[in-house]
VEXPA-107851 format. One line per field, with one value per residue: residue number from 1; residue in three letters; x, y, z of N, C-alpha, C in turn. Coordinates in steps of 0.001 Angstrom, whole numbers, plus 500000, padded with zeros to 6 digits. Example, Ala and Ser with C-alpha at 12.3 -4.5 7.8 and 13.67 -1.06 7.14 Angstrom:
2
num (1	2)
residuo (ala	ser)
nxx (513190	512850)
nyy (494310	497750)
nzz (507800	507080)
caxx (512300	513670)
cayy (495500	498940)
cazz (507800	507140)
cxx (513200	512900)
cyy (496700	500030)
czz (507800	507870)
***
This chain:
304
num (1	2	3	4	5	6	7	8	9	10	11	12	13	14	15	16	17	18	19	20	21	22	23	24	25	26	27	28	29	30	31	32	33	34	35	36	37	38	39	40	41	42	43	44	45	46	47	48	49	50	51	52	53	54	55	56	57	58	59	60	61	62	63	64	65	66	67	68	69	70	71	72	73	74	75	76	77	78	79	80	81	82	83	84	85	86	87	88	89	90	91	92	93	94	95	96	97	98	99	100	101	102	103	104	105	106	107	108	109	110	111	112	113	114	115	116	117	118	119	120	121	122	123	124	125	126	127	128	129	130	131	132	133	134	135	136	137	138	139	140	141	142	143	144	145	146	147	148	149	150	151	152	153	154	155	156	157	158	159	160	161	162	163	164	165	166	167	168	169	170	171	172	173	174	175	176	177	178	179	180	181	182	183	184	185	186	187	188	189	190	191	192	193	194	195	196	197	198	199	200	201	202	203	204	205	206	207	208	209	210	211	212	213	214	215	216	217	218	219	220	221	222	223	224	225	226	227	228	229	230	231	232	233	234	235	236	237	238	239	240	241	242	243	244	245	246	247	248	249	250	251	252	253	254	255	256	257	258	259	260	261	262	263	264	265	266	267	268	269	270	271	272	273	274	275	276	277	278	279	280	281	282	283	284	285	286	287	288	289	290	291	292	293	294	295	296	297	298	299	300	301	302	303	304)
residuo (met	gln	asp	ser	his	ser	thr	ser	ala	leu	asn	asn	phe	arg	lys	ala	val	val	ala	gly	asp	phe	leu	val	thr	ala	glu	val	ser	pro	pro	lys	gly	gly	asp	pro	thr	his	met	ile	glu	met	thr	ala	thr	leu	lys	gly	arg	val	his	ala	val	asn	ile	thr	asp	gly	ser	arg	ala	val	leu	gly	met	ser	ser	leu	ala	ala	ser	val	ile	leu	leu	gln	gln	gly	ile	glu	pro	ile	cys	gln	met	ala	cys	arg	asp	arg	asn	arg	ile	gly	leu	gln	ala	asp	leu	met	gly	ala	his	ala	leu	gly	ile	arg	asn	ile	leu	ala	leu	thr	gly	asp	pro	val	lys	ala	gly	asp	his	pro	asp	ala	lys	pro	val	phe	asp	leu	glu	ser	ile	arg	leu	leu	arg	leu	ile	arg	asn	met	asn	glu	gly	phe	asn	phe	asn	gln	lys	pro	leu	lys	asp	gly	thr	leu	asp	leu	phe	pro	gly	ala	ala	val	asp	pro	gln	ser	lys	ser	trp	ser	gly	leu	gln	ser	arg	phe	glu	lys	lys	ile	glu	ala	gly	ala	gln	phe	phe	gln	ser	gln	leu	ile	thr	asp	phe	glu	lys	leu	glu	lys	phe	met	asp	gln	ile	ala	ser	arg	tyr	asn	lys	pro	ile	leu	ala	gly	ile	phe	leu	leu	lys	ser	ala	lys	asn	ala	gln	phe	ile	asn	lys	ala	val	pro	gly	val	asn	ile	pro	asp	his	ile	ile	asp	arg	leu	glu	lys	ala	lys	gln	pro	leu	ala	glu	gly	met	lys	ile	ala	ala	glu	gln	ile	gln	asn	ala	lys	ser	ile	cys	gln	gly	val	his	ile	met	ala	val	lys	arg	glu	asp	leu	ile	ala	pro	ile	leu	asp	leu	ala	gly	val	lys	ala	ile	glu)
nxx (823785	823372	824392	826551	825336	822637	822142	822557	820305	818305	815605	815304	812760	811582	813201	812510	809869	810152	811507	809561	809180	807675	806043	806466	805239	804970	802980	803451	802654	803418	805136	803244	804166	807372	809297	810839	811457	809944	808761	811103	812058	810046	810101	812659	812385	811527	813482	814963	812711	810675	810097	809717	808634	805627	804856	802309	800144	798575	796475	793055	792532	793812	796064	799576	803186	804833	804700	806737	809014	809153	809675	812226	813685	813430	814827	817361	817832	818300	816055	813872	811567	808075	806618	803628	801395	798977	796250	794595	795591	797218	797831	798344	800843	802138	802175	803857	806182	806796	807195	809492	811214	811209	812444	815007	815928	816312	814194	812259	809937	806503	803234	800335	797602	794141	793104	791585	788394	788242	786390	786322	788400	790634	790607	788137	787182	789018	790238	789751	791779	792150	792849	793880	793275	793831	794352	795025	797237	798991	799374	800656	803094	804133	804548	806558	808561	809223	810316	808808	806710	803463	802261	803411	805875	809438	811422	813941	816120	816574	815100	812739	812884	810801	808913	805816	802880	799548	796355	793927	790654	789543	787251	785201	781866	780899	781469	781955	782842	785163	786718	786945	788349	790717	791795	792176	794090	796198	796668	797500	799933	800536	802593	802464	800142	798555	796308	793126	792130	791682	789170	787564	788438	787586	786452	788826	790218	788532	788763	791461	791478	789651	790107	792711	794631	795178	797022	799519	800691	801907	799820	799267	797886	795919	796560	795394	796223	794126	793390	791602	788112	786776	788463	788178	785454	785596	787161	785416	783549	784970	786603	786173	784421	785253	784571	784531	783892	781309	782109	784827	784976	783594	785351	787572	786408	785823	788303	790954	793288	793136	794842	796923	795317	794475	796881	797220	795032	795785	798111	797054	795566	797624	798770	796606	796598	799021	798587	797058	797790	800521	801724	801726	800434	801026	799261	799666	798694	800415	801633	803765	805959	805067	804819	806934	806911	804338	804730	806507	804737	803155	804884	806519	809587	812665	813889	816436)
nyy (135035	138479	140063	142993	144618	144040	144636	147396	148213	148134	149496	152018	152898	153207	155217	157319	157672	158554	160914	162458	162576	162816	159974	157182	154215	151052	148419	144972	141913	138609	135890	133489	130886	129148	130841	133851	135847	137773	139342	140439	141915	143830	145153	146246	148501	150281	151198	153741	155272	154654	154243	151770	148439	146735	143358	141236	139117	136576	138140	138974	136345	134774	132454	132699	133037	132660	135467	136054	134702	135914	138543	138343	137728	140176	141828	140814	141816	144481	145970	147411	145670	145637	143401	141786	140357	138057	136949	134948	132416	131253	130006	131219	130140	129646	132326	133583	132099	132793	135564	135624	134360	136281	138517	137386	137029	139573	141218	143956	145563	145140	144547	144272	142245	141179	139543	138481	136872	133339	132489	134377	133918	131822	129294	128333	126361	125962	125722	128217	129996	132229	132591	134744	138288	141422	143474	142051	140754	142921	143541	141256	141486	143712	142660	140746	142358	143442	141279	138997	136077	135093	133952	135383	134454	134610	135408	133445	133527	136127	139386	140802	143229	144754	146735	147696	147995	148973	148421	150817	152152	154955	155555	154122	153015	153064	155408	155537	152890	152963	154837	153579	151141	152129	153583	151514	150055	151851	151896	149273	149313	150054	151694	152942	153569	152184	152918	151635	151546	154876	157001	159056	161938	163889	162511	161281	163552	164462	162281	162526	165056	164790	162446	161077	163040	163451	161669	161522	159654	158347	158405	156623	157224	155067	154508	153560	152165	152422	150684	150648	151274	148926	147446	149089	148590	145896	145909	147239	145266	142986	143600	143951	146602	148670	151449	152733	155763	156743	158890	158647	156176	156840	158713	157115	155453	157126	157879	157962	156591	154564	153460	155400	157503	156443	156514	159323	159933	158611	160075	162577	162001	161341	163897	165195	163728	164535	166996	166384	164120	162092	160475	158106	155003	152954	151032	149054	146775	144165	146021	147384	148708	151061	152746	154518	156367	157456	158730	160681	162182	163127	164865	163971	163632	161705	159534	160428)
nzz (948543	947686	944677	944111	942307	942432	945127	945122	943864	945680	947665	946419	945735	948260	949299	947532	948263	950958	950426	949308	946575	943297	942506	940327	939269	937579	936225	935632	934089	935131	933390	931473	931651	931464	930449	930802	928970	927479	929495	930642	928463	928167	930662	930580	929059	930886	932582	934350	934104	935809	939386	940479	939710	939598	940127	939331	941255	940410	939316	938808	939277	937421	936062	936403	936330	939506	941581	943285	942241	939730	940515	941559	939285	937960	939715	939352	936893	937390	937959	940214	942115	943020	944852	944478	946791	947362	949367	948604	947691	949581	952869	956281	956953	954487	953532	955340	954940	952295	952578	954218	952439	950347	951508	952055	949463	948570	947988	948777	948676	949135	948095	949722	949279	949229	947192	944131	943599	942997	941151	939181	937465	935463	936487	937678	939424	941349	944729	947004	949441	951450	954164	955532	955102	953349	955325	957637	956632	956257	958956	959726	958267	959489	962077	961469	960566	962987	964183	964853	964429	963099	965388	967405	968131	968428	965524	964882	963194	962331	961826	959477	956776	955348	953042	953185	951212	950057	948429	947152	946625	945447	944128	945229	945918	948464	950772	953528	953924	952373	953737	956273	955709	954552	956771	958524	957179	957234	959998	960246	959089	956460	954089	951666	948974	946214	943711	942416	938941	937859	936782	937472	938467	940150	942270	943209	944096	946107	947831	948513	949771	951928	953314	952839	953225	955873	956729	955520	953749	950720	947840	944932	941843	939882	936527	933429	930365	927751	924920	922817	921958	922197	923892	926241	926793	927359	929708	931417	931693	932654	934869	938208	939836	938166	936189	933212	931736	929374	927687	927371	926097	923755	922664	922059	920225	918073	917175	914756	915131	917523	919549	919796	920639	923085	924433	924617	926291	928636	929236	929716	931995	933805	934052	935338	937753	938846	939978	942135	943736	945037	943147	940338	939170	936630	934302	931596	929892	928351	926683	927847	926819	925928	928008	928678	926420	926976	929450	928523	926866	928916	930118	932131	933558	933070	935680	937862)
caxx (824223	822997	825582	826539	824411	821276	822038	822441	818995	817305	815170	815159	811385	811381	813920	811727	808691	810556	811913	808403	809226	806520	806343	805992	805367	804275	802563	803786	802169	804397	804936	802323	805017	808638	810258	810601	812091	809045	808683	812400	812141	809106	810581	813887	811998	811132	814640	815110	811424	809798	810812	809652	807716	804798	804569	801018	800051	797294	795469	791809	792582	794338	797343	800830	804344	804920	805152	808016	810024	809316	810303	813683	814200	813518	815914	818575	817976	818476	814766	813363	810230	807085	806074	802291	801156	797560	795896	793668	796143	798166	797432	799317	802145	802684	802448	805063	807331	807145	807723	810849	811966	811340	813478	816326	816301	816578	812945	811851	808601	805415	801891	799500	796307	793281	793055	790299	787751	788659	785346	786549	789574	790692	790532	787033	786892	790100	789799	790367	792255	791664	793085	793948	792938	794947	794667	795740	798529	799774	799743	801695	804346	804644	805056	807790	809561	809599	810992	807913	805854	802016	801943	804192	807135	810592	812085	815252	817187	816601	813896	812627	812896	809915	808228	804492	801870	798169	795501	792829	789761	788926	785915	784274	780517	780739	782422	782289	783628	786462	787462	787249	789381	791921	792362	792610	795338	797202	796916	798134	801322	800809	803479	802092	798913	798315	794835	792503	792023	790984	788646	786854	789486	786923	786403	790178	790533	787733	789376	792729	791179	788783	790567	794148	795494	795498	797950	800854	801158	801735	798752	799536	796666	796005	796331	795305	796240	793027	793934	790496	786803	786449	789237	787546	784229	785978	787622	784237	782839	785739	787285	785181	784543	785755	783511	785120	782739	780998	782795	786156	784783	783246	786567	788362	785687	785926	789706	791473	794269	792674	795952	797519	794406	794525	798099	796980	794178	796598	799040	796205	795220	798851	798821	795558	797041	800198	798081	796227	798388	802002	802290	800858	800718	800572	798997	799598	798808	801076	802268	804571	806932	804457	804787	807905	806316	803165	805318	807012	803523	802653	805872	807227	811002	813349	814296	817868)
cayy (136400	139362	140726	144375	145332	143856	145303	148781	148520	148040	150641	153253	153321	153692	156547	158314	157889	159378	162227	163167	162721	162336	158556	156487	152753	150367	147005	143995	140538	137596	134993	132411	129727	129151	131707	135256	136750	138882	140231	141143	142871	144930	145970	146926	149822	151114	151619	155190	156002	154357	153938	150345	147735	145780	142065	140844	137812	135972	139144	138473	134891	134137	131815	133242	132678	133198	136914	136113	134307	136956	139735	138033	137887	141651	142327	140373	142687	145802	146656	147251	145156	145599	142057	141706	139077	137946	135960	133924	131111	130775	130247	132040	129498	129946	133749	133889	131486	133626	136859	135381	134155	137554	139288	136737	137167	140932	141968	144763	146188	144166	145076	143282	142220	140073	138683	138379	135551	132373	132349	135371	133556	130698	128057	128650	125280	125887	125940	129406	129865	133456	132429	136124	139290	142394	144186	141097	140488	144082	143374	140189	142061	144593	141765	140133	143429	143609	140124	137991	135497	135295	133537	136207	133793	135298	134880	133155	133782	137489	140118	141236	144675	144871	148019	147224	148938	148407	148988	151652	152488	156210	155618	153147	153479	153250	156338	155116	151712	153355	155511	152618	150205	152890	153858	150219	149683	152765	151390	148022	149534	150398	152864	153604	153024	152216	152874	151011	152421	156097	157802	160161	162634	164686	161626	161157	164818	164420	161297	163104	166171	164455	161192	160703	164185	163435	160581	161743	158471	158572	157700	156562	157039	154051	154966	152387	152436	151849	150506	150851	151263	147505	147198	149755	147886	144641	146251	147517	144012	141951	144017	144392	147937	149639	152046	153668	156509	156710	159908	158115	155113	157503	159321	156039	154922	158087	158154	157246	155741	154413	153256	156697	158226	155906	157018	160695	159941	158206	161204	163645	161559	161513	165340	165449	163172	165277	168118	165902	163158	161987	159551	157311	153582	152830	149691	148993	145318	143674	147117	148129	149444	152401	153570	155682	157393	158079	159606	161807	162992	163801	165791	163415	163491	160497	159523	160510)
cazz (948694	946579	944151	944401	941392	942970	946392	944916	943340	946728	948464	945701	945832	949627	949402	946832	949119	952094	949938	948855	945162	942542	942351	939158	939206	936441	936473	934630	934384	935007	932231	931576	931275	932119	929719	931161	928010	927095	930660	930750	927359	928471	931824	930180	928515	932015	933340	934406	933953	936957	940571	940778	938826	940254	939541	939791	941875	940021	939113	938267	939489	936228	936315	935882	937148	940882	941631	944014	941326	938691	941142	941682	937966	937662	940557	938711	935733	937851	938112	941572	942046	944112	944760	945007	947495	947586	950351	948023	947365	950604	954283	957013	956887	953191	953386	956110	954240	951085	953047	954620	951180	949588	952172	951827	948082	948276	947678	949951	948525	949101	948050	950409	948672	949596	946032	943411	943800	941956	940110	938159	936738	934480	937205	938592	940359	942295	946144	947542	950857	952206	955578	955928	954073	953170	956562	958533	955998	956573	960352	959791	957792	960585	963093	961007	960595	964423	964619	965386	963451	963373	966753	968320	968462	967776	964332	965447	962239	961886	961476	958089	956540	954174	952862	952760	950614	949961	947396	947591	945508	945797	943459	945859	946099	949885	951304	954857	953820	951846	954869	957293	955260	954376	958032	959087	956461	957775	961358	960113	958721	955042	953911	950396	948429	944775	943564	941270	937775	938108	935693	938059	939223	941193	943407	943706	944796	947335	948743	949027	950703	953110	954000	952814	953590	957319	957129	954957	953042	949306	947066	943489	941126	938874	935178	932608	928954	926984	923549	921872	922603	922525	925122	927355	927115	928030	931055	932210	931914	933268	936045	939212	940383	937191	935324	932267	931296	927948	926896	926972	925094	922507	922143	921471	919049	916945	916840	913630	915689	918894	920475	920003	921427	924410	925056	924993	927477	929794	929547	930344	933355	934612	934380	936334	938993	939379	940757	943173	944615	944990	942153	939441	938952	935227	933818	930105	929751	927131	925933	928760	926044	925615	929171	928621	925529	927645	930391	927724	926526	930094	930628	933317	933199	933535	937068	937958)
cxx (823771	824300	825449	825560	822977	821119	821882	821062	817949	816905	815131	813742	811098	812049	813097	810445	809013	810928	810743	808392	807870	806859	805757	806255	804610	803972	802887	803241	803326	804149	803890	802991	806334	809641	809943	811084	811225	808972	809958	812487	811227	809615	811858	813590	811658	812242	814814	813847	810478	810675	810791	808621	806933	804705	803311	801056	798649	796199	794254	791701	792990	795780	798507	801970	804254	805429	806522	809167	810272	809950	811828	814319	814366	814684	817278	818879	818187	817212	814226	811887	809383	806366	804656	802070	799728	797288	795067	794252	797081	797529	798537	800731	802806	803034	803736	806307	807750	807693	809168	811765	812255	812479	814888	816814	816481	815371	812545	810440	807533	804108	800949	798093	795458	793260	791677	789736	788078	787616	785549	787610	789465	790718	789336	786681	787973	789538	790485	790758	791662	791753	793225	793394	793972	795320	795444	797132	799501	800219	800820	803072	804932	805242	806440	808880	810080	810216	810136	807086	804397	801600	802763	805412	808285	811021	813578	816396	817069	815257	813871	812713	812134	809234	806827	803603	800570	797480	794403	791976	788993	787546	784878	782941	780211	781772	782903	783170	785023	787324	787835	788391	790743	792564	792848	793948	796532	797614	797771	799593	801574	801532	803177	800857	798906	796809	794392	792491	791181	790470	787916	787836	788894	786799	787759	790532	789751	788326	790668	792398	790561	789316	792087	795037	795915	796658	799331	801508	800912	800605	799185	798303	796841	795633	796431	795343	795111	793425	792857	789196	786424	787192	788604	786259	784549	786429	786384	783510	783651	786375	786302	785501	785007	784591	784145	783938	782566	781773	784228	785989	784424	784493	787473	787728	785775	787375	790178	792598	794000	793837	796692	796639	794365	795765	797888	796081	794959	797552	798231	795872	796420	798988	797821	796047	798122	799718	797292	796913	799914	802581	801246	801347	800149	800424	798798	799798	799358	801674	803024	805628	806384	804447	805691	807408	805103	803674	805903	805863	803069	803674	806573	808670	811541	813801	815807	818396)
cyy (137241	139968	142205	145155	145208	144670	146860	149229	148568	149420	151960	153808	153887	155046	157629	158664	158875	160796	163070	163391	162311	160912	157985	154994	152226	148964	146151	142581	139559	136673	133957	131107	129933	130121	133152	136268	137962	139892	141041	142237	144079	145816	146705	148312	150788	151626	153142	155997	155769	154056	152491	149739	146652	144473	141526	139401	137208	136971	138590	136940	134144	133668	132562	132777	133289	134595	136992	135755	135363	138225	139513	138186	139424	142235	141989	141246	144195	146634	146397	146827	145587	144305	142029	140343	139020	136791	134836	132542	130554	130924	130999	131449	129828	131407	134091	133314	132345	135013	136724	135184	135426	138370	138713	136930	138650	141813	142688	145321	145111	144900	143991	143379	141025	139105	138597	136953	134602	132255	133321	134921	132407	129355	128133	127571	125137	126186	127203	129216	131023	133198	133823	137017	140407	143102	143286	140792	141684	143962	142346	140688	142949	143742	141203	141136	143734	142331	138978	137359	135700	134967	134268	135428	134483	134614	134662	133527	135166	138073	140414	142753	144920	146212	147771	148357	148189	149060	149822	151988	153781	156400	154688	153821	153750	154145	155943	153865	152028	153953	154463	151689	150922	153144	152610	149774	150603	152212	150071	148117	149850	151719	153583	152913	153220	152060	151995	152053	153632	156704	159072	160932	163596	163797	161371	162383	164867	163457	161873	164163	165716	163252	161125	161815	164169	162509	160683	160492	158627	157713	157788	156265	155999	154568	153768	152812	151708	151817	150769	150943	149883	147098	147826	149087	146572	144848	146489	146187	143074	142330	144582	145790	148985	150135	153137	154423	156510	157738	159445	157047	155771	158123	158287	155537	155801	158330	157297	156226	155538	154207	154546	157608	157767	156405	158490	160788	159611	159367	162294	163269	161623	162994	165703	164961	163970	166444	167709	165007	163008	161076	158946	155930	153270	151368	149738	147526	144904	144751	148011	149031	150867	153278	154788	156727	158149	159083	160881	162742	163782	164792	165331	163041	162125	160673	159490	159471)
czz (947436	946005	944323	943517	941953	944236	946156	944400	944470	947259	947746	945816	947244	949850	948737	947605	950238	951628	949447	947350	944516	942046	941060	939291	937999	936881	935313	935079	934242	933865	932568	931122	931901	931491	930108	930186	927766	928271	930807	929708	927671	929584	931483	929675	929663	932813	933245	934252	935100	938192	940916	939833	939610	939438	940137	940354	941556	939902	938330	938377	938234	936469	935697	936788	938525	940874	942344	943033	940235	939240	941269	940353	937610	938476	939927	937467	936107	937947	939487	941541	943262	943921	945377	945646	947900	948544	949854	948036	948445	951953	954976	957061	955574	952975	954136	955450	953040	951496	953494	953366	950376	950241	951905	950441	947625	947918	948908	949866	948351	949039	948538	949813	949193	948411	945452	943644	942645	940817	938980	937151	935803	935133	938220	939634	941417	943720	946670	948986	951711	953711	956210	954840	954177	954492	957511	957961	956317	958040	960519	959322	958863	961689	962701	960929	962011	964998	965173	964276	963862	964766	967824	968880	967755	966518	964671	964499	961634	961517	959985	958022	955246	954256	952306	952197	950486	948780	947994	946389	945825	945094	944050	946096	947558	950462	952670	954855	953333	952993	955924	956891	955105	955719	958754	958460	956961	959162	961308	959589	957244	954912	952580	949889	946908	944533	942409	940146	938082	936816	936180	938998	940286	942467	944059	944537	946146	948339	949355	950057	952009	953903	954018	953363	955074	957673	956502	954421	951560	948652	945576	942736	940023	937478	934262	931110	928287	925505	922446	922642	923037	923804	926351	927760	927792	929423	931951	932606	932822	934598	937087	939713	939427	936371	934406	931616	929782	927121	926512	925906	923743	921852	921467	920179	917827	916455	915672	914053	917181	919874	920814	920875	922906	925155	925452	926189	928702	930215	930228	931745	934260	935015	935441	937681	939640	940251	941990	944206	944330	943941	941280	939321	937592	934839	932295	929713	928382	926266	926938	928061	925741	926836	929122	927669	926202	928685	929686	927343	927687	930689	931873	932916	933675	934964	937118	938922)
***
């Protein structure tokens, strides 16, 4: 049974989506071991500043604690999680089992992901699964919300009530591919979208105007805290599909305090996003404690 504190924390993100509020989410990596203390300390700084906190699921195919377990820990701390679920490491049986478990444990928000290739991570010889991919996972969640498993057999012990979201990359080089996958994710039941790291806000605006505006689903622009020029160069090299432009790298390189400059850049990007889309998804790897100050710089008020 969920205690009253945990139950009261449920569905705040969904309510904010329905209300049309400007949405703020943050991303936190789960522990790389059995002690969640650091994760708890970092997310405690986000209370009252974000609607929900994403827990990554083997992002970049790097090992970390189960996103499901870490999400439950956050829920126990009064933080509403968005549990990322990737198809790379589970077949359809494992995915359904985890979705049922998530619901039973009080988790409602799920971000459906295909998952990064294992070759990119710290266990490159691991065997990938990819039984499903993100669109089929979204359809699976919709089925389970309607009371049926993958094989269209009834869920005898109750339907689920999950709020599914998906990833989107408005800076994709293939415009037709971007439109096609976005529309398929809408059709499959995605209720919100969190974007990859955004640096080209003209492309984001074009995506909003020409594709997303027809569907009335919130898009949260991905904002990444760049800590230094070296950090930005590493991101360009290590994260597929990301291209941090030279002018941002030069600005960080010339700054006397690169971290403070990175915070200013992130705040400026949040302000840009506010005029274009319905929210931001902030990624500040290992410095989640700086997210609230960045929101202050951007003029984003605490959530009531």
